[in-house]
C-alpha positions as CSV (number, residue, x, y, z in Angstrom):
1,X,18.4,-16.5,-23.3
2,X,18.9,-13.9,-26.0
3,X,20.3,-10.7,-24.6
4,X,20.1,-7.4,-26.5
5,X,23.5,-6.2,-27.6
6,X,22.5,-2.8,-26.3
7,X,22.5,-4.1,-22.7
8,X,24.8,-6.2,-20.6
9,X,23.7,-9.6,-19.5
10,X,22.9,-8.3,-16.0
11,X,22.1,-4.6,-16.6
12,X,22.0,-2.1,-13.7
13,X,18.5,-1.1,-12.9
14,X,18.1,2.3,-11.4
15,X,15.0,2.8,-9.3
16,X,13.9,6.3,-8.3
17,X,11.5,6.8,-5.3
18,X,10.3,10.4,-4.8
19,X,9.0,11.1,-1.4
20,X,7.5,14.0,0.5
21,X,6.5,13.6,4.1
22,X,6.3,9.8,3.6
23,X,7.8,8.6,6.9
24,X,4.8,6.2,7.4
25,X,5.3,4.1,4.3
26,X,8.8,4.9,2.8
27,X,10.4,2.0,4.7
28,X,8.0,-0.6,3.3
29,X,8.3,0.8,-0.2
30,X,12.1,0.8,-0.1
31,X,12.2,-2.7,1.4
32,X,10.1,-4.0,-1.5
33,X,12.7,-2.8,-4.0
34,X,15.6,-4.1,-2.0
35,X,13.9,-7.5,-1.9
36,X,14.1,-8.0,-5.6
37,X,16.2,-10.8,-6.8
38,X,18.0,-8.9,-9.5
39,X,21.6,-8.4,-8.4
40,X,22.5,-5.2,-10.2
41,X,20.4,-2.6,-8.5
42,X,20.7,1.0,-7.4
43,X,18.0,2.9,-5.5
44,X,17.7,6.6,-5.4
45,X,15.4,8.1,-2.8
46,X,14.7,11.7,-3.6
47,X,13.4,13.6,-0.6
48,X,11.2,16.5,-1.8
49,X,11.6,18.8,1.2
50,X,10.1,16.5,3.8
51,X,9.6,17.7,7.4
52,X,8.3,14.6,9.1
53,X,11.4,12.3,9.5
54,X,11.1,10.7,6.1
55,X,14.9,10.7,5.5
56,X,15.5,8.9,8.9
57,X,12.8,6.3,8.1
58,X,14.5,5.6,4.7
59,X,17.9,5.4,6.3
60,X,16.8,2.7,8.7
61,X,16.0,0.4,5.7
62,X,18.6,1.5,3.2
63,X,21.7,-0.5,2.4
64,X,24.8,0.1,0.2
65,X,22.7,0.0,-3.0
66,X,20.8,3.2,-1.9
67,X,21.4,6.9,-2.1
68,X,19.3,9.6,-0.7
69,X,19.2,12.9,-2.6
70,X,17.4,16.0,-1.3
71,X,15.8,19.0,-2.9
72,X,13.6,21.9,-1.8
73,X,9.9,21.2,-2.3
74,X,9.5,21.0,-6.1
75,X,7.0,18.2,-6.7
76,X,7.2,14.5,-7.7
77,X,8.0,15.1,-11.3
78,X,11.1,17.2,-10.5
79,X,12.1,14.6,-7.9
80,X,11.9,11.8,-10.4
81,X,13.8,13.8,-12.9
82,X,16.5,14.4,-10.3
83,X,16.7,10.7,-9.6
84,X,17.1,9.9,-13.3
85,X,19.8,12.5,-13.7
86,X,21.7,11.1,-10.8
87,X,21.4,7.4,-11.9
88,X,23.7,5.2,-13.9
89,X,21.5,2.2,-14.9
90,X,20.8,1.0,-18.4
91,X,17.3,0.4,-17.2
92,X,15.0,2.7,-15.3
93,X,12.2,2.1,-12.9
94,X,10.1,4.1,-10.5
95,X,8.1,3.6,-7.3
96,X,5.9,6.0,-5.3
97,X,6.8,6.1,-1.6
98,X,3.4,4.8,-0.5
99,X,3.3,1.8,-2.9
100,X,5.1,-1.5,-3.0
101,X,6.6,-3.7,-5.6
102,X,5.8,-7.4,-5.7
103,X,8.8,-9.5,-5.0
104,X,8.8,-10.9,-8.6
105,X,8.5,-7.6,-10.4
106,X,12.0,-7.4,-11.9
107,X,12.3,-11.2,-12.3
108,X,9.3,-11.2,-14.5
109,X,9.9,-7.9,-16.4
110,X,13.7,-8.3,-17.1
111,X,13.4,-11.4,-19.4
112,X,10.4,-9.9,-21.2
113,X,12.4,-6.8,-22.0
114,X,15.8,-8.4,-22.7
115,X,14.5,-11.2,-24.9
116,X,12.8,-8.7,-27.3
117,X,15.2,-6.0,-28.5
118,X,12.2,-4.3,-30.2
119,X,10.6,-3.6,-26.9
120,X,11.2,-0.2,-25.3
121,X,9.3,-0.7,-22.0
122,X,7.2,-3.2,-20.2
123,X,4.3,-2.8,-17.8
124,X,2.4,-5.1,-15.5
125,X,-0.8,-5.4,-13.5
126,X,-1.5,-3.8,-10.1
127,X,-3.7,-4.4,-7.1
128,X,-4.8,-1.8,-4.6
129,X,-3.7,-2.3,-1.0
130,X,-4.9,-1.0,2.3
131,X,-3.7,2.0,4.2
132,X,-2.2,0.1,7.1
133,X,1.2,-1.4,7.5
134,X,1.6,-4.5,5.3
135,X,0.4,-5.0,1.8
136,X,-3.0,-6.5,2.3
137,X,-4.8,-6.9,-1.1
138,X,-8.0,-4.9,-1.5
139,X,-9.3,-5.9,-5.0
140,X,-8.7,-7.7,-8.2
141,X,-5.7,-7.1,-10.5
142,X,-5.9,-4.5,-13.2
143,X,-3.5,-3.6,-16.1
144,X,-1.3,-0.7,-14.9
145,X,0.0,2.0,-17.2
146,X,1.9,3.9,-14.6
147,X,5.5,4.7,-13.5
148,X,5.3,2.2,-10.7
149,X,4.6,-0.7,-13.0
150,X,7.1,0.4,-15.8
151,X,10.6,-0.9,-16.6
152,X,12.2,1.0,-19.5
153,X,15.4,1.2,-21.4
154,X,17.3,4.3,-20.3
155,X,17.9,5.7,-23.8
156,X,14.2,5.3,-24.7
157,X,13.2,7.3,-21.6
158,X,15.7,10.0,-22.5
159,X,14.5,10.1,-26.1
160,X,11.0,11.0,-24.9
161,X,12.4,13.5,-22.4
162,X,11.9,14.3,-18.7
163,X,8.6,14.3,-16.9
164,X,7.0,17.7,-17.2
165,X,6.9,19.8,-14.0
166,X,4.0,21.8,-15.5
167,X,1.3,19.6,-14.1
168,X,0.1,19.3,-10.5
169,X,-0.9,15.7,-11.3
170,X,-0.9,13.6,-14.4
171,X,2.8,14.0,-15.4
172,X,2.9,10.3,-16.4
173,X,-0.2,10.7,-18.6
174,X,1.6,13.5,-20.4
175,X,4.9,11.6,-20.6
176,X,3.1,8.5,-21.9
177,X,1.4,10.5,-24.6
178,X,4.7,11.8,-25.8
179,X,6.2,8.3,-25.7
180,X,3.4,7.0,-27.9
181,X,4.0,9.9,-30.3
182,X,7.7,9.0,-30.4
183,X,6.8,5.5,-31.4
184,X,8.0,3.6,-28.3
185,X,6.8,0.0,-28.2
186,X,5.6,-1.6,-25.0
187,X,4.2,-4.9,-23.6
188,X,1.7,-5.4,-20.8
189,X,2.5,-8.5,-18.7
190,X,-0.4,-10.4,-17.1
191,X,1.4,-10.7,-13.7
192,X,0.8,-8.4,-10.8
193,X,3.9,-6.3,-10.2
194,X,2.7,-3.4,-8.0
195,X,0.6,-2.9,-4.9
196,X,-0.9,0.6,-5.1
197,X,-1.9,2.1,-1.8
198,X,-5.1,4.1,-1.9
199,X,-5.8,6.7,0.8
200,X,-7.3,10.2,1.1
201,X,-4.0,11.9,0.3
202,X,-3.6,10.3,-3.1
203,X,-7.2,10.4,-4.4
204,X,-6.3,13.2,-6.7
205,X,-8.7,12.1,-9.4
206,X,-11.5,13.6,-7.4
207,X,-10.0,17.1,-7.2
208,X,-11.0,19.9,-9.5
209,X,-7.3,20.7,-10.2
210,X,-6.6,17.2,-11.3
211,X,-9.5,17.2,-13.7
212,X,-8.3,20.5,-15.2
213,X,-4.8,19.1,-15.6
214,X,-6.0,16.0,-17.3
215,X,-8.1,18.1,-19.7
216,X,-5.1,20.3,-20.6
217,X,-2.8,17.3,-21.1
218,X,-5.3,15.8,-23.5
219,X,-5.7,19.0,-25.3
220,X,-1.9,19.4,-25.7
221,X,-1.6,15.9,-26.9
222,X,-4.3,16.4,-29.5
223,X,-2.6,19.6,-30.8
224,X,0.8,17.8,-31.1
225,X,-0.8,14.9,-32.9
226,X,-2.6,17.2,-35.2
227,X,0.7,18.8,-36.2
228,X,2.3,15.4,-36.7
229,X,-0.6,14.3,-39.0
230,X,-0.2,17.5,-41.1
231,X,3.5,16.9,-41.8
232,X,4.2,15.8,-45.4
233,X,5.0,12.1,-45.8
């Protein structure tokens, strides 16, 4: 197997899990990361001011590869940025506290990324899962452009910059637009790598605030791209 000279043969993968009042599902999410076969793994759970026993639920599952950081309530983007800042890995990955990784996620994505030094990040498909304990599948697989399906080279993430804390939702949409403008190259794997839990608390696409944020993100991206296109060649 060809390995990029920019990365060791078994690079450390740093996984950030932001969580706020997620005691019900954080254990399952964390366990799905710790079950990955990749040997070089660090997991950073960032508690975003929880009041429901989230930290204790995470501690019951955590092992020596895990750290728990705490911050006052600042939102998921700030929590993810804190996790990245406190991480050491050459590769970065993310998971929401109510979702789960499929057991083969890193085993599938690592070779795809390491075998092609021109790739900056890889994604995979996702399925929705029910709101109960256990990852029962609820529908067919779909391509997932999201933080939970992404594996990215650290220096490429840092080149784009941190997730914006400006947005109530949609911070990844904003980040991905900036990544595209920076010329990052990606691949979408056909395999399912994520179970995305759908429940009332995360149906943000129906909220007026969410629609407003997405519209502003699109407007900002259009303005940036207009400036790029006006630059002399």
